[in-house]
Each structure stands twice: as C-alpha cells, then as structure tokens.
N, C-alpha and C positions, 0 to 999 in steps of 0.2 A: 494580596500576593505581590511580592516585589522581588526583583532580581532573579537569581537562579536558586532561590530557596527551595528546599525539598518539599514535596507535597506530603501531607499527612495521609495515612491509610484511608481516612474518610474522604479526603479530597480526591484521592486516586479513584476510589470506588465510585463517587459521584460522577466524575469526568468520564470514567470508563463506561458508565451506564448510558451516556448520551449517544444517539445515532451519529452525530457529527464526528465523534472521536473513534479512531481506529484502535489506539492503545495509549497508555500512559506509563511513563517510567517515573523514576524518582523526582525529576524536575522538568520533564519534557512531555508535551502533548503531541501526538501524531494524529492528524485529522484524516477522516475517510476521503477517498478520492471523490466520492459523490458530493460530500460537503464542500470540498475545494472547488469543484466544478460549479456547483450551485452558488457558492460564495462569489466566485469571480463573475458569473453570469449576472448576478444581482449588482455587484460592484460596478461592472461596465454599464449597467442600466442606470447608474446614478445613485444607488442606495448607499447609505452610510455603513461602513464596515462594522461599527459598533452595533448598529441595529441588526445587521445580519447575524453577527455572533450572538447577540442577545436573544434573537428568535430561536437560535439553536440551543439555548440554555447555557450559553457561555458569556455571562455578563462580565464586563470589564472589572467589576468589583471582585469577581471570583478568579479570573485568570490574569487580569492586569491589562490595561490599555496598551502598553508597549508591546505585549505579546500579539495583540490583534493587529497593531500597526505593522509589526515585523512580518507577520504571516501574509498580509495583503501585499506588502512590498516584495516579498520573496516569490509569491505566486505570480504577481504582475510581471516581475523581472523574468521569471521562467517562461511565461507566455511570449514576452517580447523577444527573448533570446531564441526561442524556438522559431519564431517568424524570421528573425535575422539569419539564423542558420539555414533555413529553407531558401531564402533569397541568395545567400552565398553559394549554396550548392547548385542552384539553378544557373547562376553566373559561371560557376566552374564548369558545368556541363556545356554551356554556350561556348566558352573559351576553348574547351577541349575539342570541339568540332572544327574550329578554325585552323588549328595547327596540323591537321592530319596529312596534308600533302607532303610534308617533310619527314614523315615517319617511315621506318622500315616495317615490313609485314609483322615482324615479331613485336615491335613497340606499338604498332597499331592494334594488335590483338590485346596487349596489356592495357592500352588506352580504352579499348572497347569494354574490357572487363571492369575497369574503373568506372566507366560511364554507366554500365549496367548496375553496378553496386550502388552508385549514387542515385540512379533512377529508382532502384528498389527502395532505398532509404527514404527518398522523397515521397514515393507512393505510400509507404508505410505511415509516414507522418501525416500525409493527406487523409488517409483512411481513418487515423485517430482523430483528426480534426473533424471529419465528417461525422464520426460517432459522437463527438462532443457537441457538435451543432445539432445533431438529431436529438440528443438528450435535452439540450436547451430548448429546442422547438417543442418537444413533448411537454416539458415543464411549463413552458409559456402557455401552451394549449390547456393544460390542466388548471393553471392559474386562472385563465380566462373562463373556463367552464365552472370553476368554483367561485367566480365573481370577484377575484382579487384584482 
C-alpha cells in the first residue's frame, strides 16, 4: 500500500472487518474511538506504534508504515492540543476575575456568562478525560488479570 491509492474491494472488506476500524472509504481508514484510545494508552506506555497496529490486524505491509506514523502523530497532537486548550481556558478564567472592578453591572453579567460557559466547557473536557482514564485503568487491570 503506498500513497493515496484506492483500496480494492477485498482490502476494504478486510479492513472493515477489524474491530479497530470504524469504517473504510476508497482510500481512507477511520479508526474506532476505542482503538484510538487503546493505541495512545499503549503508545504513552512506550510500545511501538507498529506493534500496536500489528496486534490489531493492521500490519504496515497492509496499510503502510506512513499511515501508522501519521495516525500516531495526529492523535498525539490532538491530545496535546486539548491539554493546551484547557490550560488557556483556565488562564482566561483567572484573568477574567481580576478585571471585574472596572466593569459595569451589564458587562459584569456578560463576563459572568462567559466564565460560566468556559467553566462548563472545562468541566465537560475533564469529564471526558476522567472517562478515558477510567477506560485506561480498566484495560490495565484486565491486562494484569490476564497476565500481560
């Protein structure tokens, strides 16, 4: 497999049959959220991306080494971006509280609404992070119980 060459019907059927794959189009593979989470958990634990994909039935000979490399980079960047975004939002909240003395009641109310919206967004992101960590914890416990 090289470049953006279209997958044959047989290649699409095989890839679509894998639990790690959510769907396949002519030249793209969309991975399940569960696989992405598991993949990144194992990657951050020090495992080789190639080994992780190979364990899922996605050998680099089948999907291409570049595709694996790009997935890991994209998912890693997304995780880092999410952490950066949360930090920026926390800083924005902190700064928003400092300037309140100079505000009119109306602008203060608008600022309060903005702060509440930002807090709700951060809470939502933290809840997602807690869910991901819980899935990781459960997976690690299952691995331990299975002797891995």
